[in-house]
C-alpha positions in Angstrom: -106.1 -169.6 30.5 -105.1 -168.0 33.7 -107.9 -168.5 36.2 -108.1 -166.9 39.6 -110.6 -168.2 42.2 -111.5 -166.5 45.4 -113.0 -169.3 47.4 -113.8 -170.5 50.9 -111.0 -173.0 51.3 -109.1 -175.5 49.2 -106.4 -176.4 51.7 -108.7 -177.9 54.4 -111.8 -180.1 54.1 -112.5 -179.9 57.9 -116.2 -179.1 58.1 -115.8 -177.7 54.6 -117.7 -179.4 51.8 -116.5 -176.9 49.3 -112.9 -178.3 49.4 -113.5 -181.5 47.4 -115.5 -179.6 44.8 -112.8 -177.0 44.3 -110.0 -179.6 44.3 -111.6 -181.8 41.6 -112.5 -178.8 39.4 -109.0 -177.1 39.8 -107.3 -180.4 39.1 -109.3 -181.0 35.9 -108.7 -177.5 34.7 -105.0 -177.7 35.3 -104.9 -181.0 33.5 -106.4 -179.2 30.5 -103.5 -176.8 30.4 -104.9 -173.9 32.5 -103.0 -172.0 35.2 -105.0 -171.9 38.4 -104.6 -169.5 41.4 -106.7 -170.0 44.5 -107.1 -167.1 47.0 -108.0 -168.3 50.5 -108.3 -166.4 53.8 -106.0 -167.8 56.4 -108.5 -168.4 59.2 -107.8 -170.4 62.4 -110.3 -173.2 61.8 -108.8 -174.2 58.4 -105.2 -173.3 59.4 -105.2 -175.8 62.2 -106.8 -178.6 60.1 -105.1 -178.5 56.7 -105.1 -181.8 54.8 -103.9 -180.4 51.5 -101.7 -177.4 52.3 -99.9 -177.4 48.9 -102.1 -178.6 46.1 -100.1 -179.7 43.1 -102.7 -178.4 40.6 -102.9 -174.8 41.7 -101.0 -172.0 43.5 -102.6 -171.1 46.8 -102.5 -167.5 48.0 -103.2 -167.2 51.7 -104.0 -163.8 53.3 -105.0 -162.7 56.8 -106.6 -159.2 56.3 -108.3 -158.2 53.1 -107.6 -154.5 53.5 -103.9 -155.1 53.9 -103.7 -157.6 51.0 -106.2 -156.1 48.6 -103.8 -154.5 46.3 -101.7 -157.6 45.7 -104.8 -159.9 45.5 -106.5 -157.8 43.0 -103.3 -157.3 40.9 -103.2 -161.1 40.7 -106.4 -161.0 38.6 -105.5 -158.1 36.3 -104.1 -160.3 33.5 -106.5 -163.3 34.3 -108.6 -164.8 31.5 -111.3 -165.7 34.1 -111.9 -164.5 37.7 -114.2 -166.5 40.0 -115.7 -165.4 43.3 -117.2 -168.2 45.3 -120.0 -168.3 47.8 -118.9 -168.1 51.4 -115.6 -166.5 50.4 -115.1 -164.5 53.7 -114.3 -161.2 51.9 -116.5 -161.7 48.8 -118.3 -158.4 49.0 -115.2 -156.3 49.2 -113.3 -158.5 46.7 -116.1 -158.1 44.2 -116.2 -154.4 44.4 -112.4 -154.2 44.1 -112.2 -156.5 41.2 -115.0 -154.6 39.3 -113.2 -151.3 40.0 -110.0 -152.7 38.6 -111.7 -153.9 35.5 -110.8 -157.6 36.1 -112.8 -160.1 34.1 -114.7 -161.8 32.9 -115.9 -162.0 36.5 -117.9 -165.1 37.4 -119.8 -165.9 40.6 -119.7 -169.6 41.6 -122.5 -170.4 44.0 -122.1 -173.7 45.7 -125.0 -172.8 48.0 -127.6 -171.4 45.6 -130.8 -172.2 47.5 -129.4 -170.6 50.7 -128.2 -167.6 48.7 -131.4 -167.0 46.9 -133.4 -167.4 50.1 -131.4 -164.6 51.7 -131.5 -162.4 48.6 -135.3 -162.7 48.5 -135.6 -161.9 52.2 -132.9 -159.3 52.7 -131.5 -158.4 49.3 -128.1 -159.7 50.2 -126.1 -162.7 51.6 -122.8 -162.2 53.5 -120.9 -162.9 50.2 -123.1 -161.2 47.5 -125.7 -158.5 47.2 -128.6 -158.4 44.8 -127.0 -155.2 43.2 -123.7 -157.0 42.5 -125.3 -159.9 40.5 -125.8 -157.9 37.3 -122.0 -157.1 37.2 -121.0 -160.7 37.1 -120.6 -162.0 33.5 -122.1 -165.3 34.6 -123.7 -166.9 37.6 -122.5 -170.5 38.0 -125.2 -172.2 40.0 -125.0 -175.3 42.2 -128.8 -175.5 41.5 -130.5 -176.0 38.2 -134.1 -175.8 37.3 -136.5 -172.8 37.7 -134.2 -170.9 40.0 -131.9 -170.0 37.0 -134.7 -167.9 35.5 -135.3 -166.1 38.7 -131.6 -165.3 39.0 -131.8 -163.7 35.5 -135.2 -162.1 35.6 -135.5 -161.0 39.3 -131.8 -160.4 40.1 -130.7 -159.3 36.6 -127.9 -161.8 36.0 -126.9 -161.6 32.3 -126.1 -165.3 32.3 -127.2 -167.9 34.9 -126.1 -171.5 34.2 -126.3 -174.8 36.1 -122.8 -175.7 37.3 -123.3 -178.7 39.5 -120.6 -180.2 41.8 -118.5 -183.0 40.3 -116.4 -185.9 41.3 -112.8 -186.9 40.6 -113.1 -190.6 39.4 -109.4 -191.1 40.0 -110.0 -190.6 43.7 -113.6 -191.8 44.1 -113.8 -195.4 42.9 -114.8 -198.8 44.3 -112.6 -199.9 47.1 -112.3 -203.1 49.3 -114.3 -203.2 52.5 -112.4 -201.8 55.5 -113.3 -203.4 58.8 -113.1 -200.0 60.6 -115.9 -198.7 58.4 -118.0 -201.9 57.9 -121.6 -201.3 58.9 -125.2 -201.6 57.8 -125.7 -197.9 57.0 -123.4 -194.9 57.0 -123.7 -191.2 56.7 -121.0 -188.6 55.9 -121.8 -184.9 56.4 -121.3 -182.0 58.7 -124.0 -181.3 61.2 -126.9 -179.1 59.9 -129.9 -178.4 62.0 -132.4 -178.8 59.2 -130.9 -182.2 58.1 -130.7 -183.5 61.7 -134.4 -184.6 62.0 -134.0 -186.7 58.8 -130.7 -188.2 60.1 -132.3 -189.1 63.4 -135.2 -190.7 61.6 -133.6 -192.6 58.7 -130.3 -193.6 60.4 -130.7 -193.3 64.1 -134.2 -194.6 64.0 -133.1 -197.6 61.9 -130.3 -198.3 64.3 -132.9 -198.5 67.1 -134.8 -201.0 65.0 -131.7 -203.1 64.3 -129.7 -203.1 67.6 -127.7 -206.1 66.3 -126.2 -204.0 63.5 -123.5 -201.3 63.3 -124.2 -197.7 62.1 -121.7 -194.9 61.5 -122.1 -191.1 61.3 -119.0 -189.2 60.2 -118.8 -185.4 60.3 -118.0 -182.4 62.4 -120.0 -180.0 64.6 -122.6 -182.5 66.0 -123.9 -181.4 69.5 -122.4 -183.5 72.3 -125.9 -184.2 73.7 -127.2 -185.8 70.5 -129.2 -188.9 71.6 -127.5 -191.4 69.3 -128.6 -195.0 69.6 -126.0 -197.3 71.3 -125.1 -198.9 68.0 -124.4 -195.7 66.2 -120.6 -194.8 66.1 -119.3 -191.3 65.5 -116.3 -190.2 63.6 -115.6 -186.5 64.1 -113.6 -185.9 60.9 -113.0 -188.2 58.0 -110.2 -187.2 55.6 -111.2 -187.2 51.9 -108.7 -190.0 51.1 -110.8 -192.2 53.4 -114.1 -191.3 51.8 -114.1 -194.0 49.2 -113.4 -196.8 51.7 -116.0 -195.4 54.0 -118.7 -195.5 51.3 -117.7 -198.9 50.1 -117.6 -200.5 53.5 -121.2 -200.0 54.4 -124.1 -202.0 52.9 -125.8 -198.7 52.2 -124.9 -195.1 52.6 -127.4 -192.3 53.3 -127.7 -189.0 51.4 -129.6 -186.1 53.0 -130.4 -182.7 51.6 -130.9 -179.4 53.4 -134.4 -177.9 53.5 -133.7 -174.9 51.2 -132.1 -177.3 48.6 -135.1 -179.6 48.8 -137.4 -176.6 48.3 -135.4 -175.4 45.3 -134.9 -178.8 43.8 -132.3 -179.7 41.2 -129.5 -179.5 43.8 -127.4 -182.7 43.8 -124.7 -182.6 46.5 -121.1 -183.5 46.0 -121.5 -186.4 48.4 -124.2 -187.9 46.1 -121.7 -187.8 43.2 -118.8 -189.2 45.3 -120.8 -192.0 46.8 -122.1 -193.0 43.4 -118.7 -192.9 41.8 -117.6 -195.4 44.5 -120.3 -197.8 43.5 -122.1 -197.4 46.8 -125.7 -198.4 47.3 -127.4 -195.1 48.2 -130.6 -194.4 50.1 -131.7 -190.8 50.0 -134.4 -188.3 50.7 -136.3 -186.9 47.7 -136.1 -183.6 46.0 -137.5 -182.4 42.7 -135.0 -183.2 39.9 -133.3 -186.1 41.6 -134.7 -188.4 38.9 -132.6 -186.4 36.3 -129.4 -187.4 38.2 -130.2 -190.9 39.4 -133.1 -193.1 38.6 -135.2 -194.2 41.6 -135.2 -197.9 42.4 -132.5 -198.5 39.8 -129.7 -196.2 40.9 -131.0 -194.9 44.2 -133.6 -195.8 46.9 -136.0 -193.4 48.5 -137.4 -194.8 51.7 -139.9 -192.7 53.6 -139.0 -193.8 57.2 -136.8 -195.9 59.4 -139.0 -199.0 58.9 -138.5 -198.9 55.2 -134.8 -198.4 55.6 -134.6 -201.4 57.9 -136.6 -203.5 55.5 -134.2 -202.6 52.6 -131.1 -203.5 54.7 -132.6 -206.8 55.8 -134.1 -208.0 52.6 -132.2 -206.7 49.5 -130.0 -209.4 48.1 -126.3 -208.5 47.9 -126.2 -209.0 44.1 -129.1 -206.5 43.7 -127.5 -204.0 46.0 -124.2 -204.2 44.1 -125.9 -203.9 40.8 -127.7 -200.7 41.9 -124.4 -199.2 43.1 -122.7 -199.9 39.8 -125.6 -198.5 37.9 -125.3 -195.2 39.9 -121.5 -195.2 39.2 -122.0 -195.6 35.5 -124.6 -192.8 35.4 -122.5 -190.3 37.3 -119.3 -191.0 35.4 -121.2 -190.3 32.2 -122.0 -186.7 33.0 -120.7 -185.5 36.4 -116.9 -185.9 36.5 -114.6 -183.0 37.1 -113.5 -183.3 33.5 -117.0 -182.6 32.3 -117.2 -179.5 34.5 -113.8 -178.3 33.3 -115.1 -178.4 29.7 -118.3 -176.7 30.7 -116.3 -174.0 32.5 -114.3 -173.3 29.3 -117.6 -173.1 27.3 -119.0 -170.6 29.8 -115.9 -168.4 29.7 -115.9 -168.6 25.9 -119.4 -167.2 25.8 -118.7 -164.5 28.3 -115.3 -163.3 27.0 -115.1 -164.1 23.3 -111.8 -165.9 23.7 -113.1 -169.0 22.2 -110.2 -169.7 19.8 -107.5 -169.2 22.5 -109.2 -171.4 25.1 -110.0 -174.2 22.6 -106.4 -174.2 21.3 -105.0 -174.5 24.9 -107.4 -177.3 25.7 -106.6 -179.1 22.4 -102.9 -179.0 23.1 -103.4 -180.2 26.7 -105.7 -183.1 25.9 -104.7 -183.9 22.3 -108.4 -184.5 21.5 -109.1 -186.8 24.4 -111.5 -186.4 27.3 -115.3 -186.3 27.6 -117.2 -184.2 25.1 -119.9 -182.0 26.7 -122.7 -181.5 24.2 -123.7 -177.9 23.7 -127.2 -178.7 24.9 -125.7 -179.6 28.3 -125.5 -175.8 28.8 -128.5 -173.6 28.6 -128.4 -172.6 25.0 -128.8 -168.9 24.3 -128.4 -167.8 27.9 -125.0 -166.2 27.5 -124.3 -163.8 24.6 
């Protein structure tokens, strides 16, 4: 298949959690014999901080002004077998209208921010990258979030096909690594600043650091206010390049996973960081959201402390062997269902249902993989959702 994706950014991961998700998916799709094109707006923030300017697995098309480039960028999708518009693509509204007018398709919306999107659609009828009226024109709505929100997307916003399409992990990149002294600590956190996550971060990490002044703690991520009252034993890393993520996860006794309020409210919204840390065999402490137990089993694959005192108790008392075993349990669980290879197969199945090109897609995948790779059961998709 020729697949064209209009997404936030794939060339830079600086303050951009979408990058690793797009990279792992595009790499897996390319490995299965598909031709991937990624359209990205050439904005200053990403232009000055590119850590993958020329991905080997896809062709990147940079543009500066949509009106000036629209004709060429739409022509790119005229012969595509699948066209994807992603959440937070800067010119998504205009791109969607142009692609529909040109008859490109099947046209899929990939929402890596579903709870935020749905919250805005409920309140205002639109987000900056999609309107309620546009949803019915997408052949499928690929949702970062599973659970009840899928029915709302179909019944309230008239999507013909809403399916869970969680983030994923590339196990070739995210795997256990030796401890690096630069990252060695009692508890780490990797994530861009978000105001609704910050209270939990200050409680579960910063509060724990205050209770354990003899230990080292690290927070890595961009956009944190300079006046944040970090404990003295909390170190900051402004940006951590994706190649360093595995060593970062593996060098702390525990790593912290935190979820934004709208994603907690929606439930069934596992973050890409959760998958990546698990694939590295890291011992994870996390906040709770409905559906988490369907991704990782509490107390066996993830720990759910309520406050800093419980986090400190875990760090101080859990034997190393038990901590290691929990991390390996999480790794095994995630690699069984949430790798990029799994998502690539799911993507093919979704396109098959939407476009009817089943035979062509399956033949291309068969030739590329020669029958190898993970098998995604049909029940992994919401049976009967797509025609």
